Backbone as CSV, one residue per row, in Angstrom:
resi,resn,N_x,N_y,N_z,CA_x,CA_y,CA_z,C_x,C_y,C_z
1,MET,0.812,-1.223,0.033,0.062,-0.112,0.059,0.913,1.354,0.167
2,LYS,0.531,2.294,-0.862,1.229,3.487,-0.900,0.568,4.432,0.160
3,VAL,1.672,4.952,1.033,1.153,6.109,2.096,2.097,7.186,1.906
4,LEU,1.407,8.352,2.383,2.127,9.670,2.477,2.392,9.869,3.984
5,LEU,3.670,10.125,4.341,3.978,10.167,5.674,3.761,11.608,6.218
6,LEU,3.032,11.599,7.324,2.599,13.025,7.964,3.562,13.415,9.017
7,LYS,4.442,12.433,9.564,5.519,12.708,10.329,6.688,11.852,10.036
8,ASN,7.874,12.129,10.386,8.977,11.155,10.237,8.794,9.963,10.916
9,VAL,9.048,8.752,10.330,8.935,7.604,11.005,10.162,6.890,10.777
10,LYS,10.905,6.391,11.992,12.215,6.025,11.878,12.368,4.839,10.859
11,THR,11.441,3.824,11.079,11.623,2.577,10.213,11.116,2.756,8.909
12,VAL,10.440,3.996,8.350,9.852,3.994,7.098,10.636,5.124,6.438
13,GLY,10.494,6.381,6.793,11.127,7.447,6.148,10.827,8.939,6.618
14,GLU,10.760,9.914,5.650,10.704,11.308,6.120,9.392,11.769,5.674
15,LYS,8.852,12.863,6.578,7.637,13.279,6.368,7.527,13.892,4.986
16,GLY,6.292,13.939,4.429,6.015,14.440,3.134,6.342,13.695,1.790
17,LYS,6.829,12.499,2.020,7.285,11.642,1.066,6.284,10.336,1.108
18,ILE,6.276,9.838,-0.068,5.370,8.570,-0.348,6.255,7.378,-0.251
19,TYR,5.770,6.388,0.482,6.491,5.208,0.645,5.383,3.900,0.382
20,GLU,6.049,2.732,0.046,5.315,1.593,-0.084,5.493,0.758,1.194
21,VAL,4.425,0.411,1.883,4.397,-0.497,3.194,3.500,-1.304,3.182
22,LYS,3.628,-2.486,4.031,2.708,-3.397,3.984,1.327,-3.014,4.545
23,ASP,0.300,-3.542,4.082,-1.052,-3.088,4.358,-1.416,-3.126,5.802
24,GLY,-1.035,-4.319,6.555,-1.312,-4.318,7.932,-0.384,-3.406,8.661
25,TYR,0.744,-3.044,8.489,1.606,-1.997,8.989,0.856,-0.638,8.871
26,ALA,0.449,-0.356,7.739,-0.259,0.882,7.563,-1.603,0.986,8.365
27,ARG,-2.392,0.035,8.322,-3.851,0.094,8.874,-3.675,-0.020,10.363
28,ASN,-2.809,-0.826,10.885,-2.627,-0.942,12.330,-1.654,-0.209,13.094
29,PHE,-0.625,0.379,12.438,-0.055,1.363,13.139,0.084,2.766,12.561
30,LEU,0.410,2.872,11.338,0.586,4.298,10.898,-0.724,5.022,10.815
31,PHE,-1.875,4.482,10.385,-3.076,5.407,10.248,-3.552,5.661,11.652
32,PRO,-3.725,4.729,12.730,-4.214,4.961,13.985,-3.267,6.002,14.749
33,ASN,-2.125,6.174,14.500,-1.131,6.842,15.178,-1.085,8.384,14.466
34,ASN,-1.715,8.526,13.428,-1.735,9.727,12.564,-0.357,10.011,12.101
35,LEU,0.345,8.791,11.663,1.672,9.038,11.136,1.697,9.184,9.511
36,ALA,0.575,8.566,9.118,0.545,8.610,7.467,-1.002,8.602,7.110
37,CYS,-1.136,8.798,5.869,-2.372,8.603,5.211,-2.273,7.901,3.924
38,GLU,-3.361,7.378,3.250,-3.320,6.581,2.018,-3.011,7.665,0.974
39,ALA,-2.029,7.241,0.052,-1.746,7.924,-0.940,-2.530,7.788,-2.182
40,ASN,-3.668,8.376,-2.214,-4.739,8.226,-3.308,-4.634,9.459,-4.215
41,ASP,-5.414,9.500,-5.242,-5.127,10.688,-6.225,-5.316,12.087,-5.634
42,GLY,-6.463,12.115,-4.802,-6.654,13.612,-4.042,-5.547,13.820,-3.306
43,VAL,-4.852,13.166,-2.587,-3.734,13.246,-1.781,-2.439,13.753,-2.590
44,LEU,-2.351,13.061,-3.637,-1.238,13.314,-4.568,-1.338,14.660,-5.127
45,ARG,-2.575,15.059,-5.537,-2.851,16.222,-6.166,-2.681,17.383,-5.238
46,GLN,-3.170,17.165,-3.980,-2.753,18.069,-2.808,-1.340,18.359,-2.475
47,LEU,-0.535,17.105,-2.562,0.787,17.338,-2.272,1.534,18.071,-3.328
48,GLU,1.214,17.913,-4.582,1.727,18.584,-5.563,1.522,20.152,-5.581
49,MET,0.334,20.499,-5.236,-0.167,21.918,-5.071,0.621,22.471,-3.948
50,GLN,0.968,21.688,-2.816,1.649,22.258,-1.703,3.167,22.476,-2.139
51,LYS,3.660,21.491,-2.915,5.096,21.657,-3.456,5.287,22.867,-4.284
52,LEU,4.138,23.032,-5.206,4.366,24.228,-6.080,4.140,25.495,-5.281
53,SER,3.560,25.733,-4.333,3.363,26.795,-3.673,4.434,27.165,-2.695
54,MET,5.103,26.021,-2.203,6.294,26.051,-1.513,7.523,26.786,-2.241
55,GLN,7.571,26.205,-3.584,8.725,26.727,-4.525,8.319,28.139,-4.876
56,LYS,7.214,28.593,-4.924,6.850,29.933,-5.366,7.261,30.994,-4.204
57,ARG,6.856,30.440,-3.005,7.293,31.125,-1.676,8.804,31.295,-1.626
58,GLU,9.386,30.124,-1.850,11.108,30.238,-1.663,11.451,31.119,-2.762
59,THR,10.977,30.882,-3.987,11.645,31.860,-5.070,11.389,33.419,-4.642
60,HIS,10.228,33.575,-4.177,9.876,34.939,-3.759,10.890,35.501,-2.668
61,GLN,11.042,34.696,-1.568,11.993,34.950,-0.633,13.301,35.096,-1.080
62,LYS,13.729,34.223,-1.860,15.074,34.697,-2.488,15.286,35.870,-3.030
63,GLU,14.224,36.436,-3.994,14.249,37.400,-4.716,14.457,38.759,-3.706
64,GLU,13.635,38.623,-2.735,13.508,39.702,-1.652,14.854,39.631,-0.867
65,SER,15.467,38.556,-0.540,16.953,38.510,0.138,17.885,39.155,-0.977
66,ILE,17.666,38.919,-2.165,18.782,39.394,-3.178,18.481,41.016,-3.250
67,LYS,17.288,41.616,-3.131,17.201,42.965,-3.100,17.711,43.765,-1.926
68,ILE,17.425,42.959,-0.829,18.023,43.513,0.553,19.694,43.433,0.533
69,ALA,20.142,42.399,-0.047,21.658,42.331,-0.107,22.253,43.422,-1.110
70,GLU,21.592,43.844,-2.072,21.859,44.816,-2.963,21.789,46.220,-2.033
71,LYS,20.794,46.396,-1.381,20.771,47.640,-0.664,21.937,47.676,0.364
72,LEU,22.145,46.589,0.907,23.264,46.338,2.030,24.540,46.665,1.378
73,LYS,24.893,46.301,0.035,26.164,46.185,-0.450,26.705,47.762,-0.567
74,ASN,25.708,48.671,-0.913,25.916,50.086,-1.067,25.544,51.003,0.230
75,LEU,25.595,50.253,1.468,25.298,50.953,2.472,26.473,51.190,3.379
76,THR,26.608,52.348,4.085,27.738,52.350,5.069,27.034,52.968,6.523
77,LEU,27.133,52.150,7.403,26.407,52.610,8.666,27.366,53.385,9.544
78,ILE,27.040,54.600,9.987,27.970,55.153,10.869,27.341,55.193,12.218
79,LEU,28.255,54.758,13.248,27.853,54.543,14.771,28.663,55.461,15.467
80,ASN,28.065,56.365,16.302,28.847,57.188,17.266,28.717,56.499,18.680
81,HIS,30.037,56.410,19.275,30.005,55.621,20.529,31.173,56.325,21.486
82,LYS,30.938,56.356,22.799,31.822,56.844,23.629,33.214,55.908,23.589
83,ALA,34.197,56.593,23.445,35.528,55.907,23.527,36.444,56.601,24.519
84,GLY,37.318,55.877,24.921,38.441,56.266,25.817,39.834,56.462,25.283
85,ASN,40.958,56.043,25.933,42.244,56.060,25.370,42.527,55.077,24.468
86,GLU,43.305,55.330,23.519,43.704,54.541,22.472,42.536,53.961,21.546
87,ASN,41.592,54.859,21.410,40.278,54.630,20.577,39.609,53.229,21.135
88,LYS,39.729,52.863,22.307,38.737,51.912,22.816,37.495,52.368,23.194
89,LEU,36.504,51.486,22.754,35.190,51.818,23.117,34.763,51.562,24.588
90,PHE,33.816,52.357,25.206,33.426,51.972,26.490,32.360,50.861,26.221
91,GLY,32.394,49.533,26.413,31.760,48.641,26.028,31.780,48.158,24.693
92,SER,30.964,47.520,23.958,31.321,47.007,22.584,29.966,47.265,21.665
93,ILE,30.176,47.178,20.462,29.110,47.280,19.642,28.524,45.884,19.513
94,THR,27.191,45.800,19.561,26.512,44.536,19.587,25.583,44.232,18.103
95,SER,25.247,43.135,18.082,24.281,43.081,16.858,22.956,43.896,16.987
96,HIS,22.535,43.885,18.029,21.482,44.723,18.301,21.458,46.241,17.943
97,GLU,22.539,46.862,18.231,22.843,48.194,17.894,22.993,48.312,16.428
98,ILE,23.369,47.261,15.789,23.551,47.362,14.253,22.157,47.267,13.613
99,VAL,21.318,46.241,14.159,19.889,46.056,13.753,19.221,47.354,13.886
100,GLU,19.260,48.056,15.213,18.600,49.322,15.277,18.932,50.491,14.213
101,ALA,20.394,50.504,13.871,20.726,51.272,12.884,20.261,51.061,11.563
102,LEU,20.109,49.778,11.097,19.509,49.317,9.850,18.030,49.949,9.916
103,LYS,17.297,49.576,10.938,15.983,50.015,11.133,15.628,51.326,10.630
104,MET,16.615,52.225,11.196,16.473,53.626,10.765,16.582,53.924,9.077
105,LYS,17.289,52.971,8.428,17.533,52.923,7.143,16.425,52.052,6.360
106,GLU,15.397,51.613,7.163,14.260,50.995,6.666,14.732,49.448,6.242
107,ILE,15.616,48.935,6.704,16.069,47.532,6.437,15.767,46.802,7.539
108,PHE,15.048,45.857,7.592,14.623,45.007,8.948,15.191,43.752,8.631
109,VAL,16.093,43.367,9.679,16.653,42.040,9.787,16.694,41.766,11.425
110,ASP,16.745,40.444,11.592,16.768,40.030,13.097,18.293,40.063,13.593
111,LYS,18.293,40.216,14.899,19.859,40.269,15.320,20.542,38.920,15.170
112,LYS,19.959,37.953,15.048,20.484,36.568,14.789,21.178,36.434,13.404
113,GLN,20.775,37.446,12.573,21.204,37.419,11.314,22.493,38.047,10.989
114,VAL,22.796,38.951,12.142,24.113,39.676,12.090,25.284,38.775,12.529
115,ILE,26.309,38.731,11.699,27.442,37.827,12.020,28.568,38.620,12.241
116,LEU,28.808,38.642,13.703,30.007,39.385,14.063,31.095,38.344,14.565
117,ASP,32.283,38.282,14.016,33.245,37.324,14.446,33.629,37.488,15.809
118,GLU,33.776,38.718,16.281,34.189,38.990,17.552,33.488,40.335,17.905
119,PRO,33.309,40.700,19.113,32.810,41.942,19.510,33.553,43.243,18.980
120,ILE,32.889,44.100,18.505,33.771,45.352,18.157,33.854,46.277,19.495
121,ARG,35.248,46.499,19.582,35.619,47.292,20.853,36.443,48.547,20.505
122,PHE,36.779,48.684,19.231,37.632,49.885,18.909,37.015,50.685,17.782
123,LEU,37.408,51.956,17.864,36.889,52.928,16.728,37.472,52.497,15.371
124,GLY,36.898,52.657,14.331,37.401,52.290,13.060,36.308,51.812,12.016
125,ASN,36.804,51.220,10.866,35.847,50.731,9.859,35.939,49.224,10.033
126,TYR,34.641,48.675,9.728,34.526,47.226,9.646,33.700,46.697,8.639
127,THR,33.747,45.576,8.249,32.672,44.862,7.347,31.969,43.964,8.275
128,VAL,30.735,43.822,8.091,29.735,43.025,8.840,28.947,42.246,7.949
129,LYS,28.894,40.903,7.991,28.078,40.132,7.321,26.604,39.754,7.849
130,ILE,25.489,39.948,6.797,24.283,39.629,7.305,23.750,38.537,6.629
131,LYS,23.414,37.552,7.277,22.912,36.149,6.766,21.350,36.482,6.558
132,LEU,20.952,36.464,5.214,19.543,36.623,5.040,18.804,35.324,4.687
133,GLU,17.549,35.351,4.251,16.917,34.214,3.938,17.375,33.521,2.848
134,SER,17.200,32.159,2.569,17.423,31.540,1.391,19.061,31.260,1.111
135,GLY,19.857,31.509,2.174,21.311,31.357,2.018,22.106,32.601,1.319
136,VAL,21.248,33.804,1.256,22.012,34.936,0.533,22.597,35.684,1.762
137,MET,23.741,36.146,1.439,24.615,36.824,2.455,24.860,38.298,1.897
138,GLY,24.620,39.279,2.829,24.656,40.611,2.551,25.936,41.199,3.468
139,VAL,26.618,42.169,2.981,27.735,42.721,3.596,27.461,44.235,3.632
140,ILE,27.881,44.829,4.830,27.699,46.239,5.157,29.011,46.671,5.540
141,SER,29.080,48.078,5.314,30.390,48.809,5.841,29.918,49.232,7.080
142,LEU,30.723,49.364,8.225,30.351,49.965,9.586,31.386,50.778,9.940
143,SER,31.197,51.948,10.081,32.076,52.976,10.668,31.849,53.397,12.016
144,ILE,32.665,53.183,12.914,32.465,53.377,14.416,33.409,54.737,14.664
145,GLN,32.606,55.851,15.168,33.280,57.004,15.392,33.220,57.515,16.775
146,LYS,33.989,58.339,17.188,33.848,58.740,18.602,32.980,59.769,18.754
147,LEU,32.148,59.565,19.811,31.149,60.518,20.181,31.565,61.657,20.856
148,SER,31.158,63.000,20.186,31.786,64.214,20.677,31.080,64.679,21.922
């Protein structure tokens, strides 16, 4: 019997895929535990529609990420921060501060998407990577200046 798995089943396979299993196994274990449903024509059509809509969503998401990456490439953020001797900052620049500065430029990203190799603790110019949706990476120029 062909079944569509609704959840990952260790002995059968992954969620969302169609597998051939024995009739008794399907009727006595998979169906009662809501782990699978029978793969008939209606279910197969519905699965194809879901795949198409997911592909459209992923394509749209990737296009949006590429647009944001293009905006970021031409952007230089200037952050003013208190600094002491030898251009050392009081505290450090965090991903939260970078996200807030990007919001002012109407670019909305999550602080988890900002990739800082190490905390920024000195005045100067830096490049910061932003990991966007669909594996697209954006890069911004960051200039840390002394607060007057």
